[in-house]
C-alpha positions in Angstrom: 9.2 26.4 1.2 10.1 28.6 4.1 13.7 27.4 4.1 13.9 28.0 0.3 12.7 31.6 0.7 15.2 32.2 3.5 18.0 30.9 1.2 16.9 33.1 -1.7 16.8 36.2 0.6 20.3 35.4 1.9 21.7 35.0 -1.7 20.1 38.3 -2.8 21.5 40.1 0.3 25.0 38.6 -0.4 24.7 39.7 -4.1 24.0 43.3 -2.9 27.0 43.3 -0.6 29.3 42.0 -3.3 28.0 44.6 -5.7 28.5 47.4 -3.2 32.0 46.3 -2.4 33.0 46.1 -6.0 31.5 49.5 -6.7 33.3 51.0 -3.7 36.7 49.8 -5.0 36.1 51.5 -8.4 35.8 48.4 -10.4 32.5 48.8 -12.3 33.4 46.0 -14.8 33.3 43.5 -12.0 30.2 44.8 -10.3 27.8 42.5 -12.2 30.1 39.4 -12.0 30.6 40.0 -8.3 26.9 40.5 -7.7 25.9 37.3 -9.6 28.6 35.0 -8.4 26.8 34.0 -5.1 23.6 33.4 -7.1 25.4 31.1 -9.5 26.8 29.1 -6.6 23.4 28.8 -4.9 21.7 27.7 -8.1 24.3 24.9 -8.5 23.5 23.8 -5.0 19.8 24.0 -5.5 20.0 22.0 -8.8 21.8 19.2 -7.0 19.3 19.2 -4.2 16.4 19.1 -6.6 17.9 16.2 -8.4 18.2 14.3 -5.1 14.6 15.1 -4.3 13.4 13.9 -7.7 15.2 10.5 -7.2 13.6 10.2 -3.8 10.1 10.9 -5.1 10.6 8.3 -7.9 11.6 5.7 -5.3 8.5 6.5 -3.2 6.2 6.4 -6.2 7.6 3.0 -7.1 6.9 1.6 -3.6 3.3 2.9 -3.3 2.2 2.5 -7.0 -1.3 1.1 -7.4 -2.6 0.4 -10.9 -5.3 2.9 -12.0 -7.6 0.2 -13.1 -8.2 -3.5 -12.4 -7.3 -6.2 -15.0 -10.3 -6.9 -17.2 -11.4 -10.5 -16.9 -12.5 -12.2 -20.1 -12.8 -15.6 -21.8 -11.3 -16.2 -25.2 -14.4 -18.3 -25.8 -17.1 -18.4 -23.1 -19.1 -21.6 -22.9 -21.2 -23.8 -20.6 -19.5 -24.7 -17.4 -21.2 -28.0 -16.8 -24.8 -27.9 -15.6 -26.4 -29.5 -18.7 -23.6 -32.0 -19.5 -23.2 -33.0 -15.8 -19.6 -32.0 -15.4 -20.9 -30.3 -12.3 -22.0 -33.2 -10.0 -25.3 -33.3 -8.2 -23.6 -32.8 -4.9 -22.4 -29.3 -6.1 -26.0 -28.0 -6.7 -27.9 -26.8 -3.6 -30.9 -24.7 -2.9 -32.7 -22.9 -0.1 -35.6 -25.4 -0.2 -37.6 -27.7 -2.5 -41.3 -28.4 -3.0 -42.7 -30.6 -0.2 -39.1 -31.5 0.6 -39.2 -33.9 -2.4 -35.9 -34.8 -4.1 -37.8 -35.0 -7.5 -38.3 -31.2 -7.2 -34.9 -30.6 -5.8 -31.9 -28.5 -7.0 -30.4 -31.4 -9.1 -33.5 -30.9 -11.3 -32.2 -27.4 -12.3 -30.0 -28.6 -15.2 -30.6 -26.8 -18.5 -32.8 -28.8 -20.9 -33.5 -31.5 -18.3 -36.3 -33.9 -19.3 -37.9 -36.4 -16.9 -40.7 -38.9 -16.9 -41.7 -38.3 -13.3 -41.4 -35.5 -10.8 -40.4 -32.0 -11.9 -38.3 -31.1 -14.9 -36.9 -28.1 -12.9 -36.0 -27.1 -9.4 -39.1 -25.8 -7.6 -38.8 -24.1 -4.2 -41.0 -24.7 -1.1 -43.6 -22.2 -2.1 -44.7 -18.6 -1.7 -44.1 -18.7 2.0 -40.4 -18.6 1.3 -39.6 -14.9 0.7 -35.9 -15.2 -0.4 -35.4 -18.5 -2.4 -32.1 -19.3 -4.0 -30.3 -22.0 -5.9 -26.5 -22.2 -6.2 -23.8 -24.2 -7.8 -20.2 -24.9 -6.9 -17.9 -25.0 -9.9 -15.2 -27.0 -8.3 -12.6 -24.3 -8.8 -12.5 -20.5 -9.4 -13.8 -19.7 -12.9 -14.3 -16.6 -14.9 -18.1 -16.3 -15.1 -19.7 -14.2 -17.9 -23.4 -15.0 -17.7 -26.2 -17.6 -17.3 -28.9 -19.3 -19.5 -32.2 -19.7 -17.7 -35.3 -21.8 -18.6 -38.6 -22.6 -17.0 -40.1 -25.9 -15.8 -40.0 -28.4 -18.6 -43.1 -29.9 -20.1 -44.3 -31.3 -23.4 -48.0 -30.7 -23.0 -48.2 -27.2 -21.5 -48.9 -28.3 -17.9 -47.1 -26.6 -15.1 -46.6 -23.1 -16.6 -44.0 -22.2 -14.0 -40.9 -20.1 -14.5 -38.8 -17.3 -13.0 -39.4 -13.9 -14.5 -36.8 -11.8 -12.6 -33.8 -12.7 -10.6 -30.6 -11.4 -9.0 -27.2 -13.1 -9.0 -24.4 -13.3 -6.3 -21.0 -15.0 -6.3 -18.5 -16.2 -3.8 -15.0 -17.7 -3.4 -15.8 -19.7 -0.3 -19.6 -20.1 -0.2 -19.8 -17.9 2.9 -19.1 -14.3 1.8 -21.3 -13.2 -1.1 -21.0 -10.3 -3.6 -23.9 -9.1 -5.6 -23.7 -8.6 -9.4 -24.2 -4.9 -9.9 -24.2 -2.5 -12.8 -20.8 -0.8 -13.4 -20.3 2.0 -10.9 -23.3 1.0 -8.8 -23.7 -0.7 -5.4 -27.3 -1.7 -6.1 -27.8 -5.4 -7.0 -29.0 -5.8 -10.6 -32.3 -7.4 -11.4 -32.2 -9.5 -14.6 -35.2 -10.4 -16.7 -36.0 -14.1 -16.7 -38.3 -16.3 -18.8 -41.7 -15.8 -20.3 -42.5 -19.5 -21.0 -41.4 -23.0 -20.0 -38.8 -24.0 -22.5 -37.3 -21.0 -24.3 -33.7 -20.2 -23.4 -32.9 -16.7 -22.1 -29.2 -15.8 -22.1 -28.1 -13.2 -19.6 -24.7 -11.6 -20.0 -23.4 -9.9 -16.9 -22.1 -6.2 -17.2 -18.5 -7.6 -16.7 -17.0 -11.0 -16.0 -15.9 -11.9 -12.5 -14.0 -14.8 -10.9 -15.8 -17.1 -8.4 -16.1 -20.7 -7.3 -19.8 -20.4 -6.3 -22.7 -18.8 -8.2 -26.1 -18.2 -6.6 -29.3 -17.2 -8.4 -31.9 -15.5 -6.3 -35.4 -15.5 -8.0 -37.4 -12.4 -7.3 -40.5 -12.8 -9.5 -42.1 -15.8 -11.0 -45.1 -17.2 -12.9 -47.3 -19.4 -10.7 -44.4 -21.0 -8.8 -40.7 -20.5 -8.4 -39.2 -23.1 -10.7 -36.2 -23.0 -13.0 -33.5 -24.7 -15.0 -30.2 -23.0 -15.8 -26.6 -23.2 -17.2 -23.6 -21.1 -16.1 -21.4 -19.5 -18.8 -17.7 -18.7 -18.7 -14.4 -20.5 -18.7 -11.9 -22.0 -16.3 -8.4 -20.5 -16.1 -6.8 -23.3 -18.0 -9.2 -23.0 -20.9 
């Protein structure tokens, strides 16, 4: 800007000198033309310089361009990712603990709509002494995840009224670094309402879909004991 002002001052001064010279030689018709001639030349130069600057700015913008918003993930048709139908193998379902360290209360019992003749028809954690229980599933590859379906501990006679009433959700690409599901524009992990009985499905749709290989459910409140069954909703990239 300083250089530009100096150039303008120099041009104005030159215009005045040309005008004075033309007037001194008694040629009033050429006074205006003589005065403006240096200004015309300077404007031509400035226009060329501005054009060069514009091209340079366009090149810089192209190099540092960042999209103003992220691509929105979505599934053309979100569906179950394999807990109930066992496309997800037992080895891919793990948990922080299980009741009395018994496999018949373990994470593989967390499949939606599971019915059994012995043991627990749900995953049940070690008990109230565990302050931060969790159960997680590995999907085998990155998937677009849109929600979950939760269910309490299965029974046909009303025994064992145990279910999760509130939970959080986290996801990961490697099973080591976890990201909490949050409300849009917030950093606070969301708490989702769970179940109010043993068998009714409760479908939770997340505020926005995300990609992950691992999904972890973290129960926060429960009825009697922390027990649950669930399904993961979404789609794989090839679907």
